[in-house]
C-alpha atoms as one frame of an Amber mdcrd trajectory, in Angstrom:
protein
 -52.889  91.498 -12.138 -55.170  91.432  -9.111 -54.710  87.675  -8.735 -50.908
  88.009  -8.540 -51.205  90.800  -5.952 -53.548  88.620  -3.902 -51.083  85.718
  -3.991 -48.246  87.996  -2.876 -50.357  89.419  -0.053 -51.452  85.973   1.139
 -47.860  84.687   1.115 -46.580  87.674   3.097 -49.358  87.454   5.672 -49.049
  83.691   6.142 -45.239  83.678   6.110 -45.544  80.768   3.724 -43.940  79.801
   0.399 -40.963  81.956  -0.673 -42.019  84.488  -3.292 -38.482  84.677  -4.687
 -38.882  81.047  -5.818 -42.314  81.501  -7.373 -42.348  80.612 -11.077 -44.755
  83.089 -12.598 -44.985  81.245 -15.893 -42.709  79.054 -17.979 -42.041  80.018
 -21.613 -44.610  78.336 -23.829 -46.603  77.057 -20.860 -50.396  76.622 -21.066
 -52.447  78.617 -18.581 -53.012  76.692 -15.327 -54.584  77.414 -11.963 -51.881
  75.995  -9.684 -48.586  77.537  -8.576 -45.032  76.430  -9.291 -41.816  77.155
  -7.430 -38.176  76.500  -8.253 -34.819  77.394  -6.791 -31.916  76.283  -4.659
 -31.448  74.910  -1.164 -27.925  74.970   0.286 -27.092  71.633   1.911 -23.408
  72.274   2.699 -22.435  75.839   3.517 -18.703  75.089   3.717 -18.455  73.423
   0.307 -21.062  75.725  -1.212 -23.257  72.789  -2.232 -26.757  73.733  -3.379
 -29.452  71.422  -4.733 -32.018  72.556  -7.286 -35.704  71.761  -6.852 -38.907
  72.221  -8.830 -42.167  72.191  -6.880 -45.672  71.996  -8.334 -48.781  72.460
  -6.260 -51.629  69.991  -6.583 -54.079  70.820  -9.345 -56.939  71.087  -6.859
 -57.119  71.599  -3.104 -53.351  72.004  -2.719 -53.696  73.157   0.887 -55.098
  69.764   1.923 -53.173  67.491  -0.459 -50.154  65.370   0.503 -46.572  66.008
  -0.585 -44.749  63.552  -2.862 -41.000  63.714  -3.450 -39.878  62.244  -6.794
 -36.314  61.090  -7.485 -34.925  59.838 -10.777 -32.014  57.439 -10.810 -28.821
  57.038 -12.754 -27.084  57.553 -10.444 -26.683  61.097 -11.647 -29.817  61.739
 -13.730 -32.143  64.700 -13.487 -35.534  64.490 -11.799 -36.398  67.801 -13.459
 -35.750  66.663 -17.021 -36.976  63.127 -16.375 -39.770  63.010 -13.824 -40.995
  66.601 -14.077 -40.895  67.299 -17.830 -41.104  63.832 -19.361 -43.088  61.550
 -17.074 -45.413  62.775 -14.344 -45.153  66.549 -14.090 -47.805  68.950 -15.384
 -46.038  69.769 -18.671 -43.985  68.117 -21.371 -42.552  69.301 -24.715 -45.342
  69.653 -27.236 -43.203  68.787 -30.249 -44.422  71.987 -31.931 -41.233  74.010
 -31.699 -38.478  74.504 -29.176 -40.419  76.756 -26.851 -43.798  75.072 -26.441
 -45.097  72.973 -23.566 -48.240  70.848 -23.569 -50.397  70.016 -20.567 -49.989
  66.508 -19.161 -53.565  65.408 -18.527 -52.321  62.550 -16.332 -49.907  64.522
 -14.191 -49.459  63.208 -10.678 -50.263  66.666  -9.326 -53.878  65.594  -9.754
 -53.344  63.706  -6.491 -50.509  65.438  -4.652 -48.176  68.387  -4.418 -45.053
  67.292  -6.323 -41.456  68.022  -5.341 -38.712  67.145  -7.845 -35.089  67.212
  -6.689 -31.898  67.123  -8.740 -29.479  65.184  -6.574 -26.577  64.895  -5.985
 -24.727  68.142  -6.764 -23.522  68.045 -10.352 -26.885  66.763 -11.603 -28.926
  69.211 -13.657 -28.476  72.663 -12.140 -27.442  71.442  -8.690 -23.854  72.444
  -7.996 -20.999  72.776  -5.525 -18.196  75.325  -5.282 -15.801  72.502  -4.388
 -14.787  70.128  -7.197 -14.115  67.367  -4.647 -17.783  67.592  -3.672 -18.744
  65.816  -6.904 -17.529  62.435  -5.591 -20.587  60.663  -4.220 -21.836  57.486
  -2.600 -25.246  56.323  -1.395 -24.733  57.451   2.197 -23.758  60.975   1.249
 -26.686  61.315  -1.153 -29.116  60.197   1.573 -27.659  62.628   4.111 -27.739
  65.569   1.707 -31.295  64.743   0.651 -32.381  64.685   4.291 -30.697  68.057
   4.837 -32.439  69.363   1.728 -35.854  68.271   3.009 -35.314  69.837   6.428
 -34.321  73.156   4.854 -37.024  72.955   2.192 -39.645  72.619   4.924 -38.222
  75.785   6.475 -38.903  77.499   3.129 -42.390  75.970   2.954 -43.459  75.619
   6.615 -47.092  74.999   5.674 -46.031  71.560   4.386 -44.327  70.391   7.576
 -47.415  68.571   8.805 -48.478  67.147   5.433 -48.439  63.451   4.684 -45.132
  62.730   2.928 -44.654  60.079   0.246 -41.311  59.134  -1.311 -41.491  58.108
  -4.969 -39.064  57.430  -7.796 -37.668  54.915 -10.249 -34.570  53.024 -11.337
 -31.568  53.867  -9.093 -34.087  55.436  -6.725 -34.259  51.786  -5.655 -31.155
  52.791  -3.693 -31.984  56.425  -2.972 -35.465  56.000  -1.527 -35.021  53.058
   0.891 -31.901  54.662   2.362 -33.578  58.066   2.630 -36.645  56.495   4.263
 -34.436  54.696   6.796 -32.684  57.982   7.593 -36.022  59.770   8.035 -37.273
  57.083  10.421 -34.056  57.390  12.452 -34.515  61.158  12.513 -38.083  60.715
  13.762 -37.015  58.241  16.447 -34.298  60.612  17.653 -36.764  63.513  17.873
 -39.546  61.479  19.451 -38.330  62.385  22.931 -37.722  66.051  22.105 -40.978
  68.038  22.370 -41.311  70.574  19.575 -38.683  68.945  17.354 -39.590  68.438
  13.697 -41.105  65.071  12.813 -41.557  63.839   9.222 -45.079  62.597   8.567
 -43.747  59.831   6.293 -46.602  57.613   5.130 -45.249  55.235   2.457 -42.738
  54.759  -0.343 -43.095  53.524  -3.912 -40.412  52.781  -6.508 -40.780  51.850
 -10.167 -38.478  49.356 -11.891 -36.038  49.719  -9.000 -32.446  48.563  -8.887
 -32.503  46.590  -5.636 -29.821  43.946  -6.102 -27.365  44.448  -8.969 -26.518
  40.778  -9.399 -30.114  39.562  -9.360 -31.377  42.390 -11.560 -28.619  41.862
 -14.123 -29.242  38.124 -14.307 -32.942  38.876 -14.710 -32.172  41.052 -17.734
 -30.827  38.062 -19.635 -33.748  35.864 -18.589 -36.120  38.565 -19.816 -34.301
  38.875 -23.149 -34.347  35.106 -23.605 -38.016  34.736 -22.604 -38.983  37.438
 -25.116 -37.025  35.850 -27.934 -34.306  38.499 -28.153 -31.398  36.128 -27.466
 -30.800  32.467 -28.294 -30.952  29.447 -25.999 -27.210  28.942 -26.430 -26.343
  32.496 -25.418 -28.723  32.514 -22.463 -27.368  29.251 -21.095 -23.833  30.558
 -21.626 -24.591  33.675 -19.592 -26.185  31.687 -16.777 -23.282  29.209 -16.731
 -20.333  31.609 -16.878 -21.481  34.957 -15.425 -21.666  36.025 -11.798 -22.963
  39.584 -11.798 -22.982  40.004  -8.018 -19.523  41.601  -8.108 -20.330  43.915
 -11.011 -18.692  41.705 -13.619 -19.134  42.976 -17.183 -19.735  46.643 -16.511
 -18.660  47.623 -20.009 -14.952  48.332 -20.062 -14.061  44.766 -19.065 -15.515
  43.497 -22.330 -12.882  45.078 -24.549 -10.475  42.568 -26.039 -11.972  39.486
 -24.435 -15.255  39.019 -26.292 -13.613  36.570 -28.696 -12.527  34.276 -25.858
 -15.020  31.424 -26.136 -16.453  30.110 -22.885 -16.140  33.309 -20.875 -18.756
  35.645 -19.470 -17.687  38.542 -21.749 -18.023  36.257 -24.766 -21.653  35.412
 -24.010 -22.531  38.978 -23.003 -21.082  40.108 -26.329 -23.093  37.435 -28.111
 -26.249  38.676 -26.392 -25.534  42.210 -27.504 -25.035  41.036 -31.083 -28.244
  39.001 -31.105 -30.360  41.810 -29.649 -29.064  44.189 -32.297 -28.639  47.931
 -32.312 -32.193  49.110 -32.944 -34.066  47.714 -29.970 -35.310  49.971 -27.193
 -34.026  48.134 -24.117 -36.391  50.124 -21.904 -39.446  48.898 -23.802 -38.656
  45.973 -26.078 -42.008  46.262 -27.889 -41.380  49.781 -29.169 -39.340  51.135
 -32.026 -36.260  53.038 -30.922 -37.113  56.503 -29.668 -36.590  56.399 -25.896
 -37.156  59.313 -23.521 -34.327  61.338 -21.952 -33.894  59.112 -18.954 -32.504
  56.455 -21.251 -29.226  57.757 -19.854 -30.113  56.856 -16.272 -30.578  53.266
 -17.364 -27.202  53.355 -19.080 -25.665  54.225 -15.723 -27.114  50.990 -14.392
 -26.053  48.924 -17.359 -22.735  50.115 -18.750 -22.329  46.741 -20.417 -25.120
  47.492 -22.910 -23.905  50.950 -23.834 -23.282  50.021 -27.483 -26.885  48.913
 -27.964 -28.239  52.417 -28.004 -25.547  54.334 -29.845 -26.903  56.410 -32.702
 -30.506  56.271 -31.489 -32.703  59.309 -32.137 -33.645  60.162 -28.587 -36.662
  62.277 -29.614 -38.065  63.938 -26.545 -34.570  64.033 -25.069 -33.602  66.549
 -27.727 -36.732  68.611 -27.089 -36.372  68.816 -23.327 -32.609  69.390 -23.524
 -33.159  72.238 -25.963 -35.934  73.688 -23.796 -34.047  73.569 -20.493 -30.943
  75.107 -22.059 -32.843  78.202 -23.187 -31.823  81.276 -21.223 -35.387  82.498
 -20.687 -36.436  79.081 -19.337 -33.579  79.052 -16.846 -34.453  82.583 -15.786
 -38.095  81.618 -15.278 -36.995  78.672 -13.099 -34.404  80.731 -11.164 -31.897
  78.139 -12.374 -28.203  78.212 -13.281 -27.695  81.391 -11.280 -23.953  80.704
 -10.999 -23.469  80.269 -14.775 -22.247  76.680 -14.662 -19.414  75.899 -17.111
 -21.471  73.195 -18.841 -24.877  72.863 -20.451 -27.876  71.181 -18.856 -27.914
  67.439 -19.567 -30.357  64.694 -18.637 -27.557  62.812 -16.866 -24.434  64.305
 -15.350 -20.947  63.858 -16.722 -19.561  65.732 -13.724 -20.186  63.440 -10.772
 -18.110  60.404  -9.839 -20.235  57.765  -8.114 -18.845  54.924  -6.024 -19.478
  51.800  -8.082 -19.295  49.468  -5.065 -22.383  51.172  -3.652 -24.311  50.236
  -6.770 -23.707  46.581  -5.893 -25.280  46.895  -2.437 -28.351  44.794  -1.700
 -31.348  46.969  -0.788 -33.584  44.084   0.315 -32.428  44.175   3.965 -33.305
  47.874   4.120 -36.746  47.291   2.581 -37.280  44.470   5.072 -36.365  46.774
   7.951 -38.691  49.532   6.734 -41.635  47.141   6.563 -40.804  45.805  10.029
 -41.038  49.383  11.283 -44.517  49.651   9.791 -43.776  51.664   6.652 -45.840
  50.562   3.622 -43.755  49.746   0.539 -45.129  49.613  -3.002 -42.968  48.292
  -5.839 -44.119  48.483  -9.455 -42.698  47.275 -12.761 -43.296  48.361 -16.319
 -43.577  44.915 -17.875 -41.738  45.699 -21.128 -38.504  46.891 -19.484 -35.453
  44.674 -19.927 -33.062  46.940 -17.989 -34.578  46.351 -14.534 -37.178  43.766
 -15.523 -40.123  42.414 -13.586 -38.550  38.939 -13.760 -36.025  40.025 -11.140
 -38.068  42.536  -9.164 -41.020  40.197  -8.570 -38.675  37.485  -7.257 -37.025
  39.930  -4.861 -40.339  41.225  -3.542 -41.445  37.632  -2.934 -38.236  37.011
  -0.987 -38.928  39.988   1.286 -42.456  38.680   1.885 -41.142  35.205   2.753
 -38.430  36.541   5.050 -41.023  38.561   6.955 -43.590  35.754   6.829 -46.132
  38.178   5.390 -49.588  36.853   4.675 -51.099  37.423   1.241 -54.113  39.737
   1.418 -54.861  39.769  -2.330 -53.444  36.889  -4.413 -51.642  37.589  -7.676
 -54.359  38.805 -10.028 -55.185  41.315 -12.742 -56.058  44.913 -11.958 -58.027
  47.165 -14.275 -57.841  50.610 -15.819 -60.961  51.845 -17.615 -62.159  48.425
 -18.654 -58.750  47.106 -19.679 -56.188  45.071 -17.755 -53.790  47.593 -16.242
 -51.368  44.961 -14.991 -51.101  42.332 -12.283 -50.745  42.792  -8.558 -50.107
  40.910  -5.333 -50.813  42.491  -1.959 -49.262  41.600   1.392 -49.493  43.404
   4.707 -47.450  46.626   4.215 -46.030  45.345   0.907 -47.551  45.658  -2.568
 -46.138  44.506  -5.884 -47.727  45.416  -9.187 -46.901  45.344 -12.859 -48.102
  47.943 -15.326 -49.097  46.350 -18.606 -47.471  47.805 -21.696 -45.190  50.099
 -19.710 -41.498  50.748 -20.099 -38.716  51.395 -17.588 -40.324  54.841 -17.247
 -43.891  53.842 -16.359 -45.572  57.284 -16.208 -44.091  58.155 -19.615 -45.256
  54.975 -21.344 -48.610  54.411 -19.598 -49.612  57.740 -18.029 -53.248  56.859
 -17.319 -52.419  53.544 -15.642 -49.575  55.166 -13.734 -51.907  57.838 -12.370
 -54.403  55.211 -11.198 -51.562  53.382  -9.465 -50.328  56.601  -7.830 -53.730
  57.695  -6.523 -54.374  54.226  -5.072 -50.925  54.283  -3.478 -51.658  57.647
  -1.836 -54.966  56.343  -0.500 -53.479  53.041   0.659 -56.113  51.209  -1.355
 -55.639  48.152  -3.590 -55.731  48.594  -7.337 -59.142  48.076  -8.994 -59.942
  44.363  -9.060 -62.954  44.620 -11.375 -63.182  46.259 -14.774 -66.278  48.255
 -13.817 -64.563  49.744 -10.725 -61.497  50.985 -12.605 -63.226  54.201 -13.605
 -63.429  55.342 -10.004 -59.832  56.070  -9.105
């Protein structure tokens, strides 16, 4: 009891973290020495739009550790259910009953204070009092996320001067570059205003990011073909008849035209048939049992929706059951408005502008690097949804356009004596694969993901020798 009183006293004296958001302990949670906070930040007073966050202090030396924001993709999928409780947060479902959590020994809070945000409103427990507020596009999401950060720093003023890192995966390939650009514009605007708040943004990293819809979709079929999942005939049909740059074959367009030989829908349908129904598209080497953020990938690839119907989603069921428990929501200060729907990994409420999903993010990444912001891109090498075959090509294009010199040629990096993946390092731009990882890298390869994250925070290259991999 004395420890809790001391924490309260320290918070009051320092005027620091809000005690009303302190999570004393989650149901079924192991005992830990760091603090957790959760709650709402209002980003639009008029519409009554409030975004839900979950914040975990660093495991050690939180007062001197950087701050990392994590965003899941979709668009419309939960960073709480995905990033926090499935991938890189301190806990995940133990599988020993509905109300038990296990400690994640490779949580990213070993290196940083972690901030998970459910965005936009309509995702997870984030909400709006205006139904029209659930129509979103990239620009609005970026603006609301910036507003969230500004107000969150008012709640946690001790973090205003911390190094800030933006991290995420999948459709965060849109969220993070646009948010970073907005932050840099904010900083430039405030540069001439003494005393104005200035983000200490240090770098961004995105895993298996959607950067260019057309290129990433084409790369999916190359990946499937190169891994023996589709035939030569089907692959050459797709490459000859499909132009994915305009979002062709998003799912609904396939109905009724798959039997028309010599059309894009015909060959996409053939690919779906050849792959079969029991392949995990997010890690083609695994049996079907994908994590909850399978749904965020479905948002990116409506055309493959039939491939995963009927799959036992395993941990999805566990985390969905856990986060829908009343005592869990009370512990997290969540769902305070009694939303008329249950918590889901990906929202059925929001309507997202499809045209924005077709936007090319490479010009924004190029601009960020020009402004001196380091960019790290990583790929789980078994993902067919946003595969390395497309991402690596796009990173190389950015490097060529900027005439960046190679600092470390494409080569293996190591994790505890084993090859962790392959990496290529340019000035302010790093690309790396993570060997044996899925679309959700920290879920599939937690140890390798943690090594990557700690090196990213330090701005150091990944271990180039097997004997050095132990010192991360």
